[in-house]
C-alpha positions as CSV (number, residue, x, y, z in Angstrom):
1,M,-5.0,-12.3,-221.9
2,K,-7.0,-11.7,-218.5
3,F,-9.3,-14.8,-218.1
4,L,-12.1,-14.4,-215.4
5,Q,-15.3,-15.9,-214.3
6,Y,-18.6,-14.2,-213.3
7,N,-22.1,-15.0,-212.2
8,E,-25.3,-14.0,-214.3
9,N,-28.6,-14.8,-213.4
10,G,-27.0,-17.7,-210.8
11,Q,-24.7,-18.9,-214.2
12,I,-20.9,-19.1,-213.6
13,K,-19.7,-18.4,-216.7
14,L,-16.4,-17.5,-219.2
15,A,-15.1,-14.4,-220.1
16,V,-12.1,-12.7,-221.3
17,K,-10.6,-8.8,-220.1
18,R,-10.8,-6.1,-222.3
19,Q,-9.5,-2.6,-221.6
20,D,-12.7,-2.1,-219.4
21,S,-15.0,-4.7,-220.4
22,I,-15.8,-8.3,-220.6
23,I,-15.8,-10.2,-223.8
24,P,-18.3,-13.2,-222.7
25,L,-16.2,-16.6,-224.6
26,H,-19.5,-17.9,-225.6
27,S,-19.9,-15.0,-227.7
28,V,-16.8,-15.8,-229.7
29,D,-16.8,-19.3,-229.9
30,E,-19.8,-21.0,-228.5
31,N,-17.7,-24.6,-228.9
32,L,-15.2,-23.4,-226.3
33,P,-16.0,-24.5,-222.7
34,Q,-17.9,-22.0,-220.4
35,D,-15.9,-22.8,-217.3
36,M,-12.6,-22.0,-216.2
37,K,-11.0,-25.4,-215.5
38,G,-12.7,-27.0,-218.9
39,L,-10.8,-24.1,-220.9
40,I,-7.4,-24.9,-218.7
41,L,-8.3,-28.3,-220.5
42,K,-8.1,-27.6,-223.8
43,G,-4.0,-26.6,-223.4
44,S,-2.4,-23.9,-224.2
45,E,-2.7,-24.2,-228.0
46,V,-6.0,-22.9,-228.0
47,L,-5.2,-19.3,-226.6
48,D,-3.6,-18.5,-230.2
49,E,-6.3,-19.2,-231.7
50,L,-8.7,-17.2,-229.3
51,R,-6.1,-14.2,-229.3
52,Q,-6.7,-13.9,-232.8
53,K,-10.3,-14.1,-232.7
54,I,-10.6,-11.6,-229.7
55,S,-8.5,-8.7,-231.2
56,S,-11.1,-8.9,-234.0
57,Y,-14.2,-9.4,-231.8
58,S,-16.8,-6.6,-232.2
59,G,-19.7,-8.6,-231.0
60,T,-21.4,-8.1,-227.3
61,T,-20.0,-6.4,-224.3
62,L,-20.3,-6.3,-220.0
63,P,-19.0,-3.1,-219.0
64,L,-16.7,-4.6,-216.3
65,H,-17.9,-2.5,-213.4
66,N,-20.9,-3.9,-213.5
67,V,-19.5,-7.7,-213.4
68,E,-19.9,-10.3,-210.4
69,F,-17.0,-11.9,-210.1
70,A,-16.8,-15.5,-209.6
71,L,-13.8,-17.5,-208.6
72,P,-11.2,-17.4,-211.4
73,V,-11.1,-21.6,-210.8
74,G,-14.6,-22.9,-209.4
75,N,-13.5,-26.0,-206.7
76,P,-10.0,-26.0,-207.3
77,E,-9.0,-29.8,-207.0
78,R,-5.4,-28.0,-204.9
79,F,-5.6,-25.1,-203.3
80,L,-1.6,-24.9,-202.1
81,C,0.3,-21.9,-200.4
82,L,3.9,-20.9,-199.1
83,G,4.5,-19.7,-195.6
84,L,7.3,-17.9,-195.3
85,N,8.3,-17.5,-198.5
86,Y,9.8,-13.5,-198.1
87,V,12.8,-13.2,-195.8
88,D,11.8,-10.3,-193.9
89,H,8.1,-11.7,-193.3
90,A,9.8,-14.8,-191.5
91,K,12.0,-12.3,-189.5
92,E,8.9,-10.5,-188.8
93,G,7.6,-13.2,-187.2
94,N,10.4,-14.6,-185.6
95,N,10.1,-17.7,-187.8
96,T,13.5,-19.5,-189.1
97,V,13.9,-19.0,-192.9
98,P,12.4,-22.8,-194.0
99,E,15.1,-24.6,-196.2
100,H,12.4,-25.9,-198.6
101,P,8.9,-24.7,-199.2
102,A,6.6,-24.8,-196.5
103,I,3.3,-26.1,-197.9
104,F,0.1,-25.8,-196.6
105,M,-3.4,-26.1,-198.2
106,R,-6.6,-23.9,-197.9
107,T,-10.4,-25.7,-198.8
108,P,-12.5,-24.2,-201.6
109,T,-15.0,-22.7,-198.9
110,S,-12.4,-20.6,-197.7
111,L,-12.1,-18.9,-200.4
112,A,-13.8,-15.6,-201.5
113,A,-14.2,-13.7,-205.3
114,H,-13.0,-10.6,-206.3
115,N,-15.1,-7.8,-204.8
116,Q,-16.9,-10.6,-202.3
117,P,-16.4,-9.5,-199.2
118,L,-14.0,-11.5,-196.3
119,L,-15.7,-12.6,-193.3
120,L,-14.4,-11.7,-190.0
121,P,-15.2,-15.0,-187.4
122,K,-17.5,-14.2,-185.1
123,V,-15.6,-16.8,-182.6
124,N,-12.0,-14.5,-183.2
125,K,-12.0,-11.1,-185.2
126,K,-7.6,-11.5,-185.5
127,L,-8.2,-12.1,-189.2
128,D,-5.0,-11.1,-190.5
129,Y,-4.1,-10.0,-194.2
130,E,-1.8,-11.6,-196.6
131,A,-0.9,-10.2,-200.4
132,E,0.3,-12.9,-202.4
133,L,1.1,-14.0,-206.4
134,L,-0.7,-17.3,-206.8
135,V,-0.1,-19.8,-210.1
136,V,-2.6,-21.5,-211.6
137,I,-1.8,-24.6,-212.8
138,G,-2.5,-25.3,-217.1
139,K,-1.3,-29.4,-216.9
140,E,-1.0,-32.5,-215.2
141,A,2.9,-32.6,-213.9
142,K,4.8,-34.8,-211.8
143,Y,8.6,-34.8,-211.3
144,L,9.2,-31.6,-213.2
145,N,12.8,-30.2,-213.4
146,R,13.9,-26.6,-214.0
147,D,13.5,-27.1,-217.4
148,N,10.0,-27.4,-218.1
149,A,8.5,-26.7,-215.0
150,L,7.0,-23.2,-216.2
151,D,5.8,-25.3,-219.2
152,A,2.7,-26.6,-216.2
153,V,2.0,-22.7,-215.7
154,W,-0.8,-21.8,-217.8
155,G,-1.2,-18.5,-215.7
156,Y,-1.0,-16.1,-212.6
157,S,-3.7,-14.6,-210.3
158,L,-3.7,-12.5,-207.4
159,F,-4.0,-14.0,-203.3
160,N,-5.1,-12.9,-200.0
161,D,-4.3,-15.5,-197.7
162,G,-6.3,-14.1,-194.6
163,S,-5.3,-15.5,-191.7
164,V,-7.1,-16.1,-187.9
165,R,-3.8,-15.7,-186.0
166,P,-4.9,-17.3,-182.7
167,Y,-6.4,-20.6,-184.7
168,Q,-3.2,-20.7,-187.1
169,R,-1.2,-21.1,-183.7
170,W,-2.7,-23.4,-181.7
171,S,-0.2,-25.8,-183.4
172,T,2.8,-26.8,-185.5
173,Q,0.1,-27.0,-188.2
174,W,-1.6,-24.2,-189.9
175,T,-4.9,-25.7,-191.5
176,M,-7.3,-24.3,-188.9
177,G,-6.5,-20.3,-188.9
178,K,-6.1,-20.7,-192.6
179,N,-9.1,-22.0,-193.4
180,F,-12.0,-20.3,-192.1
181,D,-14.8,-19.9,-194.2
182,Q,-14.7,-16.8,-196.7
183,T,-11.2,-16.1,-195.6
184,G,-9.1,-16.1,-198.6
185,G,-9.5,-13.6,-201.3
186,F,-8.6,-15.1,-205.2
187,G,-8.9,-13.1,-208.5
188,P,-9.9,-11.4,-210.1
189,W,-8.9,-12.8,-213.1
190,I,-5.6,-15.1,-214.4
191,V,-3.8,-13.6,-216.8
192,T,-1.3,-16.0,-219.5
193,P,2.3,-16.2,-218.7
194,D,3.0,-14.3,-222.0
195,E,1.8,-11.1,-220.5
196,L,4.4,-11.1,-217.7
197,P,8.1,-12.0,-217.2
198,L,9.4,-15.6,-217.3
199,G,8.1,-17.2,-213.6
200,A,6.0,-13.5,-212.7
201,K,9.6,-12.3,-211.8
202,G,10.3,-9.0,-211.0
203,L,7.0,-7.9,-210.0
204,E,6.1,-5.6,-207.3
205,I,3.7,-6.8,-204.9
206,E,1.6,-4.3,-203.0
207,M,-1.0,-4.9,-200.1
208,R,-3.2,-1.7,-198.9
209,L,-5.7,-1.5,-196.1
210,N,-8.3,1.3,-196.7
211,G,-6.0,2.8,-199.3
212,Q,-2.5,3.1,-196.9
213,V,-0.1,0.6,-197.9
214,M,1.0,-1.7,-195.5
215,Q,3.1,-4.3,-197.7
216,L,5.7,-3.7,-200.6
217,A,7.7,-6.1,-202.0
218,N,9.2,-7.5,-205.3
219,T,8.5,-10.8,-206.7
220,N,11.9,-11.5,-206.6
221,D,11.9,-11.1,-202.7
222,M,10.7,-15.1,-202.6
223,V,13.2,-17.2,-200.6
224,F,11.6,-20.3,-203.5
225,D,10.6,-18.7,-207.0
226,V,7.4,-20.3,-209.0
227,V,10.3,-22.8,-210.6
228,T,11.7,-24.2,-207.6
229,T,8.6,-24.5,-206.2
230,L,7.3,-26.5,-208.8
231,V,9.7,-29.0,-209.1
232,Q,9.7,-29.7,-205.4
233,I,5.8,-29.8,-205.2
234,S,5.8,-32.1,-207.7
235,E,8.1,-34.6,-206.6
236,C,5.2,-35.2,-204.0
237,M,1.9,-35.0,-206.1
238,T,0.8,-35.1,-209.2
239,L,-0.2,-31.4,-210.1
240,Q,-3.5,-31.0,-211.9
241,P,-5.4,-28.7,-214.0
242,G,-6.5,-25.6,-212.3
243,D,-4.9,-26.7,-209.2
244,C,-3.6,-22.8,-207.3
245,I,-0.1,-22.8,-205.5
246,A,-0.4,-19.3,-203.6
247,M,3.5,-17.9,-203.8
248,G,3.8,-16.9,-199.6
249,T,3.3,-12.8,-198.3
250,P,6.4,-10.3,-197.9
251,S,7.0,-8.2,-194.3
252,G,4.4,-5.7,-193.3
253,V,1.3,-8.3,-192.3
254,G,-0.9,-6.9,-189.4
255,Y,0.2,-9.2,-186.4
256,P,3.9,-8.0,-185.5
257,R,3.2,-4.5,-185.5
258,N,2.8,-2.3,-183.0
259,P,0.1,-1.9,-182.1
260,P,-1.2,-5.0,-184.1
261,V,-3.4,-3.9,-186.6
262,F,-6.6,-6.7,-188.0
263,L,-9.5,-6.4,-190.5
264,Q,-12.2,-5.0,-189.0
265,P,-16.1,-4.6,-190.7
266,G,-16.1,-1.9,-193.1
267,D,-12.5,-2.3,-193.9
268,I,-11.1,-2.6,-197.5
269,A,-8.2,-5.1,-198.2
270,E,-6.9,-4.3,-201.7
271,V,-3.7,-6.7,-203.3
272,D,-1.7,-5.1,-206.6
273,V,0.6,-7.2,-208.3
274,E,2.3,-5.6,-211.2
275,G,1.0,-6.3,-214.7
276,I,-1.6,-8.7,-213.0
277,G,-4.5,-6.1,-211.5
278,V,-6.2,-5.4,-208.3
279,L,-7.6,-7.9,-205.9
280,K,-9.9,-6.4,-203.8
281,N,-12.0,-7.1,-200.8
282,G,-14.6,-5.4,-198.0
283,I,-14.6,-6.6,-194.2
284,V,-17.6,-8.0,-192.7
285,L,-18.6,-9.5,-189.5
286,E,-19.5,-12.9,-189.7
287,E,-23.5,-13.8,-188.8
């Protein structure tokens, strides 16, 4: 199933995607939580019951093209990202392939929903794109191991890790360049693990800029797969339901190109991962 949050008259609501429409979850079961984190807290057991109800549902639906998407998880407690998690991407920037997952964090204010514009900062126009698979955590998890790590995954989504490169390189810490307001696309929905290969392995990942393919790889190419990443992160911190982990980007980003390619006002950036969908964001100049 594909779950999403949308904005209706100023209220964030929860829905499930079915073909070219969405089904508001309150229409399926008025006792269900009306936000994604609340649904996640219900546990994976609720999904089997929901799947049956949705398959026979014949009530109200909304056309997908009319939906104003919201972030799939609003204000995640932790939004973690992996750097240099594809060998070719590390090499294109003359970086060393890390021996352990290189983790940094993003703030909720740096995120943008599907179809919401990414902001090109007025102080610096070198905003780069990065197509990524994203993992959403489904339960509290500490000291995971290789056998139970995937039990902590509630679903998968897409991320465009928009990066202001000069600020990213101010120091060895990447925080400044990765946290400009509304520069990271997240969405459009969360896909439950039963619809994808185990650990989201073997999925084609692609970034298109104005229709041109800029990045093309496979999630098998990741240095640290989902299991390894979850095991190592959970050694440090207790993961919570609704936490998000962006799994790094493959080669083909803009800054190493000759000439470099950075996002411009009017551009359309699309992240496409097999079996999940397409995350689309336009680019506008910050006022």
